[in-house]
C-alpha angles and dihedrals in degrees: 000000000000132000126231129191109220127166090347093305127108112230125192113220116208127194111252123202118199115196099201129354111182100169099096141323092241119061124261089218113113107214098208093151099054098247117176140187123004095352091055092047090050092051091048091051092048093050093047091046092052091047090051092048090052092047090049090049092054091046090051090054106045115178093024127101130211141184120234089255091052091050091049091051095044092051092044094237117166112268089242089062094071091104091052091048090051090049091052092047091049091049092048089050091050089048091054094243098116133014138211110252097209089240119119131194132189108257137165116347090016094279126138112251128195121240126223135200136188118267 
């Protein structure tokens, strides 16, 4: 474990081992802040791990459809991770792993949200 000072906060960086990530060879992490080195690698691993967990969730529930909020809740992700869950769902859709069903349900904040299912 190492520590990193970033934006005035001290972050602890833990090694993460991922057994098998089959989503893509390049990371689904979008490096919009110019991270480098170990911090970038950590963020890439986290993004790929979340994407894999979401893909596994959909595969474990064939024939069922879920919103991004429902997936986040079912996988016990932090509420602040909804944007990351949406990114993973969009990437899995673009990769042809899951598809939007065309069905919408009212979710958080009273807004309609699309539902996805595994292909």
